[in-house]
N, C-alpha and C positions, 0 to 999 in steps of 0.2 A: 504494500500500500504506500501511497505517497504521503510524506509528511510536509512536503513543499513542492512548488512547481515553477518552472521557468520557461518562457517562450520568447524567442528573438526572431524578428524579421518575418513573422507569419501573419498574413492578412493585416489587420490594423494595429497589431502589436509590434512596436519597435523593439522593446525589451520589457516584458512583463515579469514582475517578481511577486510570487505568492509565497510568502515566507513561512506560513503555517497553514496546515490543512487538518481537518478532522476526519472521522470515519464517514459521517454524513455531512455533506456540504451544500449550502444553498447559495447560489450566485445571483446577485441583484445588480441593477444598474439601469440607466436610461436606455432608450432605443439606440442601437448602433454603438453600444459601449463595449461590445466584445463578448457577451455572454455565450452566444452560440459558437463563436470562434474558439472560445476556450474549450468547449466540449469537443469541437473538431480536432483541436490539438491533442487532447487526451486520446481521442479515437485513433489518430494517426500514430501516436506513440505506442498505444496498445497493440496495433496491427503491425508495428515495425515498418511503417511507411509502405505497406503493401500497395502496389499500383492499383489493385481493385478498389481499395478504400479511397485512395486519392481521387480516382475517377468518379466514384460514387458521390463523394462530397461535391465535386464540380457539377455533376448532373443534378444533384438535389437543389442546388442554387441557380440552376439554369444558365450556368456560365459556359456551357458548351454550345450556346446559341449560334455562333458563327459556323461551327461545324455542321449543325443540323440544317441551317439555311443553305449550306453549300453541298449538302448530301447529293451524291451522284455526279458531281462535277469534278474536274481534274485539277482544280487550283490547289497548290501545296498549302499545307497547314501553316507553314512559317509566314506565308503572305497574308493569311487571315488573322494571325495572332493566336498562338497556341493557348488554349484555355487554362492550362496549368499555371500560367503566369499569375492568375488570380490568387494563388496560394501565397505569393510573396508580398511583402509589405510594399505598398504603392501600386499593387496590381500589375507589376511588370517584372520581368526577369532581371536579375542583377548582371553586372559584367561577369564574364566567365572567370571562375575561380575567386570571385570577390564575396560579397555578403551572402551568407547562407541562412537557411531556416534552422533553428536550433530549438529542440523541445526535450524537456525532461526535468529531473530533480533540480531544485534551486540549491539545496544543501550539498548535493553530491554531483559535482561537475562530470564525473566519469559515467554517471547514469543518464546520459543524454544521447539522442540521435541527432544527426545533422543531414540536411539535404543541400547538396551543392549543385551548381550549374557547371558542367565540365564539357570539354571537347574530347571526343573519342574517335579512334580510327581503327579500321580493320586491317591488320597486318597479316599477310599470307606468304607462306613458302611451301615447299613441296611436302612438308610434313604437318604443318600446323596452320590454323586460322585463329588469330588472337585479336579480340576486340579490347583495345587498351587505351588508357587515358593519354592525352598529349598535353603537356604543360603549354600554356598559351604563349610563353616566351620562345618555345621551341617550334611553334607552328608557323611555317613559312606562309607568306601571303598567298602564293599561288597554290598552296595545298589546302587552303581553308575550305574550298568547295568540296573536297574529298573527305572532310571531317564531319562528324555528327555531333549535334548538341544533345547532351544526356543529363538527366537528373540522377545524381549519384548519392547513395546512402552511405553515411559514415557511422559506424557503431564500434566502440571500443578500439578505435584506430584501425579498423578494417573497412575497406571500401568496396562498394558493389554498385554497378550501374543498374538502375531499376526501370527507367523509362527513356526511350528514344524520342526526341522531340521533332526530328526531321522526318515526318511521316505525312503521307497524303491522307485526305479525309477518309477514304475507304479503309485505311489502316488504323484510324483513331480508336483508342481503347484496346487495341490488339495487344495481348500479353506476349511479349517477346523474350522475357527472362523468366526463369523459374520462380514460382511463388515463394514469398518470404514467410518464414514461420513467425507467427505472432508472438509478442512478448507477454501479453496479458489477455485473459478472457474479458472482452468488452461487449456489453449489450447496450444498444441505443434505443431509447423511446423518443421518436421525433414528434414534432407538433402535428404532423399530418397522419399519425398512426403508423403502426408497423404494417408492412405489406403482407398480403395473404400468404405468399410463398415463405417469407421469414416466419410468420406466425405458425405455419404448419411445422416448420423445423423445431421451433421452440416447444410446441405442444408435444411433438413426438419424443423430445428429450425427457419429458416428465411423465408421459402417459403410462410408462411401465413402472412408475413408482407411486403407489397409492397414497403414501404419506405426503408426497409433494403435490399431488392432485388435490388432496384435502386442503392444503394451504390456499390454493386458488379459490376453491369453493367458499372457504371461510372468509376470505378477503372480500369477495363479492357481496357477502351478507352485510358488509358495512353500509352498503347502499340499499340493498333489498334483502331482508332477513328471511324471505320466503323461498329464496333460491336453494334448490337441493343439489343440483349438479349442472355441469356444462359439458357439452359434447361438440366436437368439430365434425362437420359434414362437408362433402365436396370432393373435388378432384383437381389435380394439377395446380393451376394458378387461381382457382376459385375455391376459397375456404370460407365457410360460414359458421361461426360459433353459435350454438343453439342452447338456450337456457331451459332447464327443466325445473318446474316448481313443485312444491309440496301440494299434493291433493288437487292438482290442476292438470287436465289432460292436454292442454295447449302446449305446443313447443314454440317458443318465442325467440326469434333471432336477436342476438345480443345487440347488433347495430341498431335495431329498432327501439332500443331502450334509451338512446341518447349517447352523446359523446362522453359523458362523465364515467359511466360504467365501462365503456370500451377502453377509455384511457386507464382506468384502474386495472382492468384485466391485463393490459399490456405492461403496466408497471410491475405488477406482481409476477407475471410470467417471466419478465426479463430478470427480476431479482433472483428468482429460483433457478434460472439458467446461468447465473454468473458467479457461482460459488468460487471464492478465492480471487475474484476479479473486480471489475468496475461496472457500475450501471450509470448511464448518462440519460437524464430525463430533461428534455427541453420543454419549458413551460409546464411545471408540475401541476398547476391549478387548472389546466384545460378541462372545462366542462364539469369541474367538481364544485359543488356548493360549499360555501365557507364552513357550514356546520359539520360537514363530514371530514374536512381536511385534518383536524387534530387526530382523529382515529386512524386516518391513513398514514400520517406521519409516524404515529406510534407503531403501526405495523411495519413501516419501513425501517425504523430503528431496531425493532425486534429481529427482523429478517437479516439486516446488515450484520448484527452481532452473531446470530446463529449460523449464517452462511459465510462469515468472514468476507463480506462484500463492502467495498468503498463506494459511496453514492455521491454523485454530483448532479444537482438539479438547478434549473433556472426559474425565475419568476419575475412578474411585474406587479404582483398582487400584495397589498399590505396585509390582507387576511391570511395569505400564505405565510408571510414573514411572521406574523403574530402567532399563528398555529405552530410554526416551527420553533419559535422561541419558547412557547409554553411546553412543547414536547421534550425539548432537550433537558429541561429541568428534572424530568422524571426518569432519565436514563443515565447509566454509568459510562456509556461510550461517548466519545467527544463529538459534538456537532459544532460546525463553524458556519457563520454567515460571512460571505466575501462580497464586498461592494466594489464594483468597477466604476471609476470616475476619471475625469480628465485632470491632469496636473495643472496647478495654478501658476507654476513657474513659467516665465516667458522662455527660458532656455529649454524647457521640456514641452513646448507647445505641441499638442496633439498626442502626447504620451498618455497611455492608460495606466492609472495607479490602482493597485489592489489594496483595500483596507479590510482587515479581518476582525471579526467579533466572535469571541468565544462565549461560552455559556453565561458567565457573569457579566461580561461587557454588553452582550446583546440584551440581557434583562434590564440593565441600567438604561440602555438606549431606548428601549420600548417604553419603559416606565416614564421616562422623561419626554416621551412622544417625539423623539428625534427622528428625522427622515433618514432612514438607512436604505431605502430602495434605490 
């Protein structure tokens, strides 16, 4: 688990320092303060910068729009602007070999990954074909057209090219290097809900464990205590969770009961599937009435402790902050509220500053009616 976190040159973070984290963490701040970006950075670190995850993040934000508009044409990606540029601070690639994305522990500099922009070239002889980095100072001007731009992963002083950038649109998102092994089990609950395909995988992982399935049923009773069971029906990419009620013959689709109960189902399912890892919840309060939020936070704290899961959630809601504050007073695992705001120093204009509130500090802040959102 993380006791701190550091992000450099990623999206709107020039260099973000989160010096203390808890087991359950609630991230707050104004619109475009970096809350969702922070979750993305955790997701990238957990996946060890897997190309699939990088591309998923780009697609989820619609940042591949140029590629989609040019689909079927022959114009090279480099002339359109490769969408992976959006991952870097300033929404543009740095100079080759210069500023890199850096993500990982604030307290332990060795526990970080770095994404560099490099030039690579394929060297061939009668026996071998080697795709190797070329230092920019060694790259002759007339050879530049024969080199490829690559995003390179650095971890523990080992380097691996993970994405080629000189690709035509029809090769966009094509996996050309072997998959990278993830560092941490990370489950993501997005604002738009988990896809049916992902939902099916999560459900299959717990379906053979009756005690885990029971956790899901019990959690849904926080919203409707008449729920007896839930089953998933469907095939391939169409999955529909169906609620079964006590003493009622009707079978009711979960989605017909509103966003709140669907969001809760996804949160609990993700928690149970992330033993020993991370759960990332974007906009915790989505569809959840303020009166039920303390019960859900209580359940999140219980499962986080039981399953050794570290939780990161975001919110815009004061009710959510208040419920979180009240809940952490009743648990022995540490909860932290992290506020993202802009630096007031002229020399740090545009820099995001993280301010942390532990159990005692958050209680004082809420009692004094201080604005911590």
